[in-house]
Structures are given as C-alpha cells and as structure tokens.
N, C-alpha and C positions, 0 to 999 in steps of 0.2 A: 201710354199716358197719349202719344200724338196720333191725331187723327189720321185724314187726307190730306192732300198739299196743296193747300191751298194756292200759290203763285210761287213762280219763280221771276225774281227782281233783277232787271238789269240796267246798269245806270251807264245814258246815254249824253255826249256832247251833245246830241240836236237832235231834241225829243219830237219835230214835225217830222224830221227825216225819218224816223227811227219808226215815227209811229205810221208813216208813210207805208214805208214796206211790206208792215205786218197785214195794211187795210190796201192798198192797191198794186202790190206783188202779190201776196201770199190770198187775199180774198176777207181775214179775217175780219172781226166784228172789233172795232176800235172805241172806245167811247173818247169823250170830250176831256181837257186836261184838268184838272182839279190841283189848286196849291195848297199847300199842307205848310202852314207858316210852322207849325210848335215841330214840325219833324226837317223844315228848311229844304222842301222839296217841291217841286212841280210830278205831278203822274198821271200816267195814261195806263189803262187797261185796256188788255188785249183780252177778249174773250174767245175761251175754249171749249169744247166739249168737255173735255176731264178736267182743267185748270183753267189758270187766268197765267199771263207775262204781265209785270208789271214793270214801264218803264219809266225811270226815275231819272230827272233832271235838275238842278243845282234854284234852288231857289234862294239866292243870295251867296255873298260868297263864305261864307262862314258852315254854310250847308256841308254835312258829312261827306254828300256827293261830290262837292267841289273837292275837295281833298282826296277824295277817292279818284275822283277825272283827274285829278294832277300828278296820279301814278300810277295811273292807266287811262292815256289821254284818249285812247279810240272806246273808249265805254269797256263794257263785260259782266260778267256775273257781280251781280251786287250779295242777294240772298237768296235762299230757301226759306218761305213760308209753312208753316204745319198747323193744321187747327187741332186745338184743343176745348176738350168742354167745360173745366173750368178752369181759368187761367190763374186763378190764386193759388188753388192747391194745386197747380201744376210749376209755381214758383216756389213753393213751402216745398216741395218733393226736390225742384233742382237745389235749391240752396240746400238741402240736406244731404245731398248727394254732391255739394260740394261746386257745384257749377257756380260759373261768374253772370252774372247778367250784366247789362250794359246800365238797366236803371229798371230796381227790380216792383217798381209801382206802374201798372199797368196804365197804357195811357189808349186815347183812344185813335184808331189806326185811320186810314183812310176812308174806309166805310164806316167808320163809327164805331165798330166793333174795338174792343182793349187787344191791346198788341204789349210784350214784352221783346226784347231780345238776348239772346244770349251769346256772350262771348265767342269769336273764332277759336282765339287758342284753345276754348275745351270743348270744340265741336268740329275737330278736324280739318280747322283750319277755314270752316265757310261761316259765316255770318248765318245765326237761325233767328229765324222772327217765329214767334207763337203768337195764335189768334184766336181768342173764343167767338164762337158765330153764335149768332142768336139769343 
C-alpha cells in the first residue's frame, strides 16, 4: 500500500536556525517558509535527492507543534510521511484493519496534495502521514 518515503518531519523551536543549519552548514536546497493555518504550522522543506526533510514550527498557541515542543523543548522527530496511490482506498483499507486515523477525511497538505495521519499508538509509537501524490 505505501510507496516511497515522501519526507521526514522535524519539529523545531527556531525555524530559521534549523533552516540555516541545512542550508548554510550542510549545503542543502531549502525552501521559503510557508504558513499552513489549517494545520497550525509553518513549514520549510529541505530538498534532498532521495526524499525531503520538513521543518515544522508552531503557527499559533493551539498548534499541535506547540504542544509537541512543550513536551520536547529542543525539538525532534515529529512524523514520517509515505506516499500512497489512492488515499481514499488507503483510508478504507486501514480502517477495515482497525487502524485509527487522527481525521479520516483527507485534507490538502503542504503541497496541496491530500493527506491523513495515522494514530501513533497504532504505528509503533510514530505518527505516520500518508500523502496521495499526483
């Protein structure tokens, strides 16, 4: 069902500092920041040859990233994102297998593609995002 690793997401308390590390220290191609109010985050993507790294920063006090950073003040791994061919089919299959989704209704993610998140308690403690590309 899952395809390639789309990105690894890292929550950070200082978005510009984190972006600078990837851009200025490691020499990576780093995007401009983009606010995603529907998700309560500001994102920056680090483009790599085989996948991306998504840097996440809270957009507002009610952001899920704000609560993550309250538990992990220095930041850290937030989620893994995998591509799927058909997100509606993936949701139906996962629900039939008893997997919980944070919201089973796909919503446009950072690049406008539909995404859903699987509950970390069902995924060995890791928040998993699925994205339908194309």
